[in-house]
C-alpha positions as CSV (number, residue, x, y, z in Angstrom):
1,M,-70.6,-71.9,-41.9
2,H,-71.2,-75.3,-44.0
3,R,-74.2,-77.6,-42.7
4,I,-71.7,-80.1,-41.8
5,D,-69.8,-77.8,-39.2
6,K,-72.9,-76.4,-37.6
7,F,-74.2,-80.0,-36.9
8,L,-70.7,-81.0,-35.9
9,A,-70.9,-77.9,-33.5
10,R,-73.6,-78.9,-31.8
11,L,-72.6,-82.2,-30.8
12,D,-70.8,-82.6,-27.6
13,A,-67.3,-83.3,-27.5
14,G,-66.9,-86.9,-27.2
15,R,-69.3,-87.6,-30.1
16,R,-68.0,-85.0,-32.5
17,K,-64.4,-86.4,-32.0
18,K,-65.7,-90.0,-32.8
19,V,-67.3,-88.9,-35.9
20,L,-64.6,-86.9,-37.2
21,D,-62.2,-89.7,-36.7
22,I,-64.8,-92.0,-38.9
23,A,-64.9,-89.2,-41.3
24,E,-60.9,-89.3,-41.7
25,R,-61.1,-93.3,-41.9
26,I,-63.6,-92.5,-44.7
27,K,-61.9,-90.3,-46.6
28,K,-58.6,-92.5,-46.5
29,G,-60.5,-95.3,-47.8
30,D,-60.4,-97.6,-44.4
31,F,-63.6,-99.0,-44.1
32,S,-62.8,-102.0,-42.0
33,G,-65.2,-102.4,-39.0
34,L,-67.9,-99.5,-40.0
35,D,-71.3,-100.1,-40.6
36,M,-71.4,-99.0,-44.5
37,R,-74.2,-99.7,-46.6
38,K,-75.1,-98.6,-50.4
39,L,-77.9,-96.6,-50.3
40,Q,-80.8,-98.4,-52.7
41,G,-81.2,-96.0,-56.2
42,S,-78.5,-93.9,-55.5
43,P,-75.7,-95.1,-57.5
44,G,-72.0,-94.6,-55.7
45,V,-73.7,-93.5,-52.7
46,Y,-73.0,-95.0,-49.1
47,R,-73.7,-94.0,-45.6
48,V,-71.9,-95.2,-42.5
49,R,-73.9,-95.0,-39.1
50,V,-72.1,-93.6,-36.0
51,G,-74.7,-94.3,-33.4
52,R,-77.7,-91.9,-34.3
53,V,-75.3,-90.2,-36.8
54,R,-75.2,-91.0,-40.7
55,I,-72.1,-90.0,-42.5
56,K,-73.0,-89.8,-46.3
57,F,-70.9,-90.3,-49.1
58,T,-70.0,-90.9,-52.4
59,M,-67.3,-93.3,-53.7
60,D,-65.9,-93.3,-57.2
61,A,-62.9,-93.6,-58.9
62,S,-61.8,-89.9,-58.7
63,G,-62.3,-90.4,-54.4
64,T,-64.2,-90.4,-52.0
65,R,-66.1,-87.0,-50.9
66,I,-68.7,-86.7,-47.8
67,F,-71.5,-84.7,-48.4
68,N,-73.9,-84.8,-45.6
69,I,-73.2,-85.8,-41.7
70,D,-76.6,-85.7,-39.8
71,N,-78.8,-87.4,-37.0
72,R,-80.9,-90.1,-38.2
73,G,-84.6,-89.0,-38.7
74,E,-87.2,-89.6,-41.0
75,N,-86.1,-86.8,-43.5
76,T,-82.4,-89.0,-43.3
77,Y,-82.1,-89.9,-46.9
78,R,-84.8,-88.0,-48.7
79,D,-82.2,-85.2,-50.0
80,I,-80.0,-87.8,-52.1
């Protein structure tokens, strides 16, 4: 099972639905109303905040790719 799938399985149904809805919006390129920021020191890497959950993704000419969804913690941005 993929790391993102494991994380989503641990969330309660309401939070999981909210995170998945926002992930779909990110994939479609609809960033209106989202708490989105570009990460410093990582070209083309962004994050969207959903409460304590962070959705990290890359954006380039080929599209948008979500590579991590995890709770905010001390090591949240170290693996980039």
